[in-house]
N, C-alpha and C positions, 0 to 999 in steps of 0.2 A: 420260623419267620419272626423277626423281631416285633415286638409290640410297637404300636403307633406307626404302622407303614415304614417298617425298617429302622425303627428305633431312632428317629432323629434325635440329636442330643438336645437337652433342655438345660436350663440353669437352675441352681438352687442356691438360696442365699440363706446362711445360717450363721450363728454366732457360737463359737467355741470356747470363748472366755479364757479360763484360767490355764492356758496351755503354755505356761512361762518357759518350760524347758524347750517348746517347739520354737521358740523365737531365737533365730540364730544370729550371732553378732558378726560383723564385717570380719572376713578372715578365717571364720569358723568353718568346718566341713558342711557342704550344701549352702553356704551363704549366697552363692550366685543363683542357684536354684530357688531358694526361698524370696529372692527378688521378685520372681513370677508366681511360684505355688508354695504354699506351705507344706502340703503333703497330698499323695494320692491314696484314696481309700477305695477298698472293695467292700460292699455290702451284699449279703447273701440272705435269702430267706429259707428257713427250714420249718417244714410243718409241725414239728415237735417243739423246737427250740424258739421258733419265731424269728426275728431279724437279728442279725449279728454282724459286728465288724470283723470281717475275715482277715484283712490286710491292711496295714498302713505302710506306706513307702515315702521317703526313707524311714528306716526303722527307728532312728533316733528321736523322732518326732513322738511325743507322748501326749495323749489326751487323758484328760482327768476322768474319774469315774463318772462324774455328772454328763460329760460330753459323750463317753463311750456306751455307758449303759451296763449293768451287772451282767456278768456271764460271758461278755464278749472277749475276745482276744485283745490284749492290751489293757484290760481293766484288772485292777489290783484285787478284784473280788474273785470268788470261786465260781465254777460252773454250776453250781446248784442254787445260785441266787435266782430270784424270781424275775418279774417283768423288768425291761429296760426304763431307765428313769426318763423323765420329761426332757431333759437336755439332750437325749439321744434322738428326739422326735426327727430331727432334720435328716438323719441317716435312715431311721426306720421308714420314713416316707420314701426315701430314694429307692429302698427295696420293695415297695409296696406292689402287689400282684396287679394293680390297674396300669399305671401308666407312670412316666417320669414326670417331673414337674419342679419348678423352684420353690423355696420355702424360706422364711426369715423368722428365726426364733430368737428368744432371749434366753440367756444362760448366766448363772452367778459366776462369780470369780473375778480375780484382780486381772489388770490389763497386761497385755505382754509388754516386754521392754520396747521403747521407743527409741530407734536409732537414728543416727544423723542421716543415713541413706534415706529413710522414709521422710525426714524433714526437708531433705534436698529434693526428693521427687515432688513431694507436695507443694513446694515453694515454686514450682514451674507449672503444675498441672492444673487443669480447670477445676474449680471447686467440686463439680459433679463426679470427676473421677479420681479424687484424692482417696489415699488410703486412710481407713479409720483404725485406730489402734486395737479396738475390741470387737470389730465386725469382720466376719469372714463370708465369702461368696463360695458356694458349692456348685460346681457345674457337673450335671449328672447324665450318665447314658445308661439307660435301663434297658436289660434284655430280657425277653420271656420267649422261650422256646419249648415245644412240646417234647416231653421226655418221659417215656413209658415206665423208665426204671425208678423214677420219683413217684412218692405216694400220690402227691397233688396232680401228678401228670404234666408238670412244667418245670423247666429249669429257670430259676428266677435270680438274676443278680444285677448289681449296678456298679458302675465304675464312676467315682467321684474325684473331681479336681477341686482341691481347697485352695482358695487364693484370697487376698485381700485387694486385688484389683478387679474392678467392675468392667473387665473387658469382654463383654458378651460374645461379640462375633468372633474375636481371636480364639476364646476357649471352645466355642462351638467347633470352629474349624480344627483346633487340636484333637478334640474329642473324636471327630469323624475320622481322623486318621489312626489314632491310638486305639479306640474301643473294638473295632472289628478284628484287629490283630491281637489285642489282649485275649478276647474270648476265644481265639483259635490257639494261642501259644502261651497264655496265662502269665505267671509271675516273671519268668525270663524277660518277656517283652517289656514289662514296666520298668524293671531294672535298667534296661538299655535306654528307654525312653528319658528316665529320669536323669541319667548320666550325660545324655545330650542335652537337655534343658540346663543342666548345671553348667554347660559351657557357653550359654547364651550371654550376650552383653545385657547389662541392667537397662530396664526401661528409663529412658531419659526423655522428658518432654520436649518435643520439637524435633526429635531425630527419627529418621528412617532406619530401621534395622532388619537384618536378615537373619532369620531364626530356623537353622536346619533341624529337621526331625524326621526320622524314618524314611530318608531318601528324598523328602521334599523339603524346599526352602520356602517358608512363609515371610513374606516381605510386609512389614507393617510400619505405619508412622504413629508414633506415641503423640497424642494431642497435647498442645502446650496452651497455657492461659494467654499467651501473646498472639494465638491465632485469630484472624478476623472472622467471627462466626457467620458473617453475612456472605462469605465467599466459600466456594468450594475448596477442600484441602488441596494442597499442590499434589501434582502427579507424583506417583512413586518413581524412584529411579535407583539405579544400581551402579556402583563404581567398580564391581568386581565382574569378571566372566564367571558367572554362576552357571554350573551344569548340575542337575536339570534347571531350566528357567524357573525363576522363583514364581510362587503363586501370590499374586498381589491381593491383599485385602484393603478395599477402599477405606474401611473404618475398622476400629478395634472394638467399637462400642454401640454404634448407632443401629436402632431397630428399623424396619421397615414400616414407617408411621402410617402411610396410606392404606396398608393391607390391615393393619391393626384398627385403624378408625374408619375404614370403609363402610360398615353398617351404621356409624353414628356421625357422620360427616355434618348433617344439620345442626348437631348439638356440640361440635367440638368447642366452640367458643364458650358455652355454659360450663362444659367440663373443664375447660382451662381456668374459668373463674372458680370453680369449685376446688380445683387443685391449688389455685393461688391463695386461697382463703383456708386452706387446710381442713376442708370440710370433711366429716366421716362418710365415706362411700363404700357400697358393697357392689362388687362386680359378679353376677351370676351367668356363667357361660357354660356351654354343653361340654367343654373338655378342660382339663387342667391346663393344656397348653395354650388353649384361647384366653382363659381367665389370666394366666400369669403374663401373656405378652400384652393383654390389654392394661393390666396394672402397671407393667414397666413403661409402656407407651405413655400412660397418663402422668406418671411421674417425671418422664423425660421431657414432656411438653413445656415444663417451665424453663429449660435451659435458656440462658446461662445461670438462671437463679437456682440456687441448690435446694433440693427437697428436703425440708427439715422435720417432716412428720414421719410416722411409722407407717410401713406398708407390709403387707403379706401376700406375695403374688399367688399363693395357693394355701388356703386355710380350711382346716377340717375340725370336726367335733372333738378330735383327739388333741388338739393344741392346748397347751396348759393354761392359755388366756381365754378359752372358750367362754367360762362363766362369766370372766369380766367383761368380755364383748356383748354378751347375749342378755346381761342383767337389765332390767328395766327400771331399777332404782336410782340410776344416774345416768346422765347424758352419755351418749357414746363417744368413746376417745377419738382424738384426731388420728385416724388411721384408715388406710385404703385396704379393703380385704377383697381377694380374688377367691370364689367358691364356686362348686359345681353341684353341690348337693341341694336339691329343691327344698329341703327341710329348713334351709336358712331364710327362705323367704317368709316363712311363718316366725321363725326365731328372732329374725332381725326386722320385723315390722315397724318397730319403733325408730330404726335408723332413718335419717331425714332425706337420704339419697341412696337409690338403688338402681343400678343399671343393669338390665337383663338383655343379653346378646343372644341371638339365635345361630342356628346352624350356618356355616359359611356357605356362600353361593358359588356357583361356577364362575371362574374368573371372566368370562366374556358376558355375564349377565349384569344388568344394572343393579347395583344393591338397593334393596327395599330399606329405606330409612326407618329406624325406630322412632316411635312417636314420644313426645313428651306428655307424662300423665301425672295425675295427682296421687299421692300416696294413699288416699282413701280407697283407691281402686285396687289396692295390692291385698287381695283376700284370699286368693286360691293358690294351691301348689302349681297349677299349670298356667300361671301368669303369662301373658303374651310379651314378647320382646319390646322394650321400651326404656325410657328413662323416667323413673317414678320420682318425683321431687316436687315440692311447693316453692322452690326457689326460683326467683325471678331475675334474670341475668341484668346486670347493669349496663352492659353495652349492646348496641345493636348488631345484628348478625351481618357478616360480609357477605352479601348476596352474590356479588360479582365473582368472588373467589369460589363459592359453592358451584355456581353454574359452569365456571371454567373447569373445576375438577369433575364434575358429571359429564360434561362435554368430552374431556379427555377420556373417560371410561368409554363413552360411545364410540370414540374415534380410535380406540385401543392404543392409546398413547402409552409409552413405556411407564412401567410402575415406578422405576427410580426417578423419573421425571415429575410423576404425580407426588411422590413422596417429598422431592425437592421444593415443590410449590407449597405444600402444607407445612413442611418444616420451616420454610423461610416466613410464611405468615405467622406462625406461632412464635417464631424467634422475634420478629419485629414488634408483635403485640407485646411480648414480655419486656423487649428492649424499651418500647415506648412508655411502659409503665414504670420502668426501674430508673430510667435516665433522669427524670425529676428528682428522685429520691436521691441519686448519686450527686446531682449537681447541688442539692441542698446540703448533704452530708459534708461535701467538700467546703462549702461556705463555713462550717463550723470549725475548720482547722485553723489554728492560730497561724499568723503570718510568719514567713521565715525570718523576717528581720527582727522579730520578737525574741528569737532563740539566741541567747548569748552564752558564751562558753562556761561562766562560772556561776551560773544560777539554775536552778531546778526549770526544766522546760515547761512553758505555759500549759493549762489544761485545755482538752478539746471542749468546746461549748455544748451545752445540753441540746438535745433534738426536741423541739418544741411542735408539737402536731399542728397546732392552729398556725403557727407561722409558716410551716411548710404548706398548709393548705391555701393560705393567702398567696403564697408565690406560684400557685398553678396558673393564675389568671395571666401571667405573662411569660411563665415558664414550664407550661404544663404538657401533657402527652399530646395535645392538640397540634403541637408544632411537628410532630413525626408520624402521627397516625391520623388516618382520614375517618376512623370509626366515630360515630357520635354516641353519647350516652352519658349515664350518671358516673362520670370519672370520679367525682368527690365523694359519693357514696361508697364506690368500690375501695378508694383509699382509706376510708373510715373504718370499713370492715377489715382491711388489710392490717390496720394498726393493732387489731385485736387477734391476730392470727400467729401461729408458731413460726410462720415465715418472715414476718417483719421481725420478731425478735431474734431469729437466726441470722437474717441478713445485717440487722444492726450490730448484732454482737461481733460478726466477722469484720464488718467495715470498721467498727470502732477499734478493734484488735490491730487491724492492718494501719490505720492512722495512728495509734499509739506507738507502733513500731517505727513508723515512718518519722515521728517526732524524736524517738530515741536515736534514730540513725542521724537526723539532722543535727542533734545535739552533740553526737559524737564527732560528726564532721567539724562542728563549730571549734570544739576543743581542740582538735587536731590541726586546725587552720590557725589558731591562735598564736602569735609569736612571742608573747610576753609571760610565758608560763613561769620563768625564773622569777620575774618580777612579782607575780601573783603569789609565789611560795614566801616571799621575804617575810610578810606579816602575818602568816598564818601558822598555827599551832600545828604540833606534830599529829595530833588527832584529825585535823581537817585535811593534812596532806594525805594520811593514811586512808581516811574515807575517799578521797578522790582516786587513789589506787585501786580500792576495792570496787568503786563503782565503774571505772574504766575497764576493769578486768570482767566484770559482769557484762557490760555492753560488748566486749570482745568475744566472750563465749557465746553470747546470743548471736552476734553477726557471724561467727564461724560455723554455727549450727543453722545457718540460713534463716534465722528467725528475724533479723534485721536487714534491710536492703541497703548494704554498704558496699562501696567500691573495695577492690583489693588494695589500692594505694592508701585508702584511709585506715584500713586494717593494719598496714604496715607503720603508718605514722602513729596510730594508737599504741602499738607494741613499743615503738620508739619513745613515746611520752612516758609511758609506764616505767621503762628502764630509766630514764632521766629523773623522773620523780623519786623513784626508789634509791637512786644513786646520791640524792640530796639529803637522805636521812641518815641518822646514826647507824652504826655498824650493827648494833643488836636488833634494831627494828628491821634493817635490810635482812638479817637472817632469819627473822620471823616471816617476811614477806616472800623471800626466795630461799626456802629450805634447801639444803644440799640434796 
């Protein structure tokens, strides 16, 4: 029998780092496969050798020694090498004898090549679902079966899907199809599945895709940044006569928020504030599954704001950052840790916020809400469930929502309805907080009429916190949110958090790209380029060509929001300008 009641597939997030040979350019073998997955790994546990990476498929994907660990197949070191390296922990944990769980570790090495396909996907995807060039997700299915022929008495092995896409629900569904068949038929099954995935269309934001695998068609819609988050995603549809009928996934990534937050409903807004401010938080749960899902739910409650801090859905004493996170000589880092070992209560007593979650209740029972307690009461290893923090929430609790959710439980309202209510509340809360920041940031953008063809675009004005706080009196969150409280105090603390820095950098980058795009359009719409060139030196004309080419490359790489017609005019401009130069310069700018 599988571990964890039939080996429900779990997720693991890890960083494999310098696997540059694993990144496949467009048109290369397995390029379509790597649009979804980097590789599929099999991790096995041997009583004498320990954890080992048994198989990587496709076989052309190479992990470095630091990711694989010495002595494992695929490593350049010999079988007599000693223990696996810290970089291999994400796979060692996947083969743990206890249960499957997600992990997120750091590993050295340079980033993999970043292709135009990645930029194209990211340009249309929500920020929370974008690919990161040096981070990988691992989706793990762990199997433990009694086997008298093995010394330890158990067959233990994990199947891991490695991807740069945070599509939790999709890869759960995929694992539930692949893993049972793999453990029955082994390697030939993996080869067939990988070949099927290599035929899938690329994930394009906003498109509904049919993904055939093992006789089943998974129908998914890839989210787009143009989606209106306050509405449900459009219903799935198929333009083909598919046999068998497709299995429709309503979401590729969303968790069941209500199930995750059920025991802490009374503290959801406090937890939302802690996440917004990037506060260090430890989640202590009875099982890796509960700790990991609670951590993932916490970081997702800020959507559409991107979570910019570190997080470890399942953290153990074996992690390389254990000493860093448990030291008392410095303040805890901005990280959310999921743990199960009660030893961490004693070790992490100096952390400002600890959430202990108890065993799950039967679905029909009214959940017992954990209490808010002071950290000073955190003394024993048998600490009762509760939120241990000295933090005082800035906003008043939405009691009407809480009553509605608890009443829904009593009346056995469908869980997807409960989740929709909770998700909408958190979304509106985040939007109410972010909209004033967006409006103020937009006011810092130079006016379009100030952008002229032959001058450097004007600069974006600086963000002045005092000016923003003064603007809240007539354009604050009170216009869209009924909650009362100290909004000004919450903004002041937000300015000191990693999330403000992450949000500001992203918005500034987008606005800078918009300025470059408007400048390119202004140049392309100008009618007097020949007149402009008459009194310009060859150096100035060549400089214009180089700048236009740079903007064109950025636009073609989907870094600048430019229309196709503008790109064509820019190319024509470049040709016109080059044609006006002497032959020797033309040869330099347009080599044969």
